[in-house]
C-alpha positions as CSV (number, residue, x, y, z in Angstrom):
1,M,77.6,-46.5,42.1
2,D,79.0,-43.4,43.8
3,D,80.0,-42.0,40.5
4,P,77.9,-39.3,39.1
5,R,79.2,-40.1,35.6
6,I,76.9,-43.1,35.5
7,H,74.3,-40.5,34.6
8,F,76.1,-40.1,31.1
9,A,76.1,-43.9,30.6
10,I,72.9,-45.7,31.7
11,V,70.3,-43.4,29.9
12,C,66.7,-43.4,28.8
13,A,66.2,-43.3,25.1
14,S,64.9,-39.6,24.6
15,L,66.6,-37.1,22.4
16,S,68.0,-34.9,25.3
17,C,69.6,-37.9,27.1
18,P,73.1,-38.7,26.7
19,T,74.0,-40.7,23.6
20,L,74.2,-44.5,24.4
21,S,77.6,-46.0,23.8
22,D,77.5,-48.8,21.3
23,K,80.3,-50.4,23.1
24,P,80.1,-52.5,26.3
25,Y,81.5,-51.3,29.6
26,Y,84.4,-53.2,30.8
27,D,85.9,-53.4,34.4
28,K,89.2,-52.3,33.2
29,T,88.2,-49.4,31.1
30,I,85.1,-48.2,33.0
31,D,86.9,-45.0,34.3
32,M,88.1,-44.0,30.9
33,Q,84.6,-44.9,29.3
34,L,82.6,-43.0,31.9
35,E,85.0,-39.9,31.3
36,E,84.4,-40.2,27.6
37,S,80.7,-40.5,28.1
38,K,80.6,-37.4,30.1
39,N,82.9,-35.4,27.9
40,N,80.9,-36.4,24.7
41,F,77.6,-35.3,26.6
42,L,79.2,-31.9,27.7
43,K,80.4,-31.1,24.2
44,N,76.9,-31.5,22.7
45,E,75.4,-28.1,22.8
46,T,71.8,-29.6,22.3
47,K,72.1,-31.9,25.1
48,G,74.7,-31.1,27.9
49,F,76.5,-27.6,27.9
50,V,76.5,-24.5,26.1
51,K,77.7,-21.0,26.8
52,K,75.8,-17.9,25.3
53,G,77.0,-14.6,26.4
54,N,77.2,-14.6,30.1
55,K,74.8,-17.4,30.7
56,I,75.5,-21.1,30.8
57,Y,72.8,-23.7,29.9
58,I,73.2,-27.1,31.1
59,S,71.1,-30.4,31.1
60,K,68.2,-30.6,33.3
61,I,70.0,-34.1,34.5
62,F,72.4,-31.8,36.7
63,K,69.2,-30.5,38.4
64,W,67.5,-33.6,38.8
65,F,70.4,-35.6,40.1
66,Q,71.9,-32.6,41.9
67,K,72.5,-34.8,45.0
68,D,74.8,-37.2,42.8
69,F,76.7,-34.3,41.3
70,G,77.1,-32.1,44.4
71,D,78.1,-28.5,43.8
72,I,77.2,-28.2,40.0
73,K,79.5,-25.3,39.3
74,K,82.4,-27.1,41.0
75,Y,81.6,-30.3,39.3
76,L,81.6,-28.4,35.9
77,N,84.7,-26.2,36.8
78,L,82.6,-23.0,36.6
79,S,83.1,-19.8,38.5
80,E,81.0,-19.1,41.4
81,N,79.3,-16.2,39.7
82,S,78.4,-18.2,36.6
83,N,74.7,-17.9,35.6
84,I,73.3,-21.4,35.2
85,K,70.2,-21.9,33.3
86,Y,68.7,-25.2,32.1
87,L,68.2,-26.5,28.6
88,S,64.8,-27.6,27.5
89,Y,64.5,-31.5,27.8
90,D,63.2,-33.1,24.7
91,W,61.6,-36.5,25.8
92,S,60.9,-37.6,22.0
93,L,62.4,-40.9,21.5
94,N,65.8,-41.4,19.7
95,D,65.5,-43.0,16.2
96,Y,67.9,-45.7,15.5
97,N,68.7,-44.0,12.1
């Protein structure tokens, strides 16, 4: 789709995946919806992004799909000297409750 934000919308059902939206995606609002999905994922410190001291921990999704995201530091608006580590990935399945 030539838009890396798709990784925050079309996801598997594991706990570390971005939360699946309960709303359908529409052509007229897709840009806003993808941006919202991205921002929600990055706000979740257990899934997307967390800063601890001088280290930044991000989802392994950014590592696995680096080709899609390009320069991760640039994509996330981080300084060049940012020390990036990756969060553990929990493949346990989400529970509907």
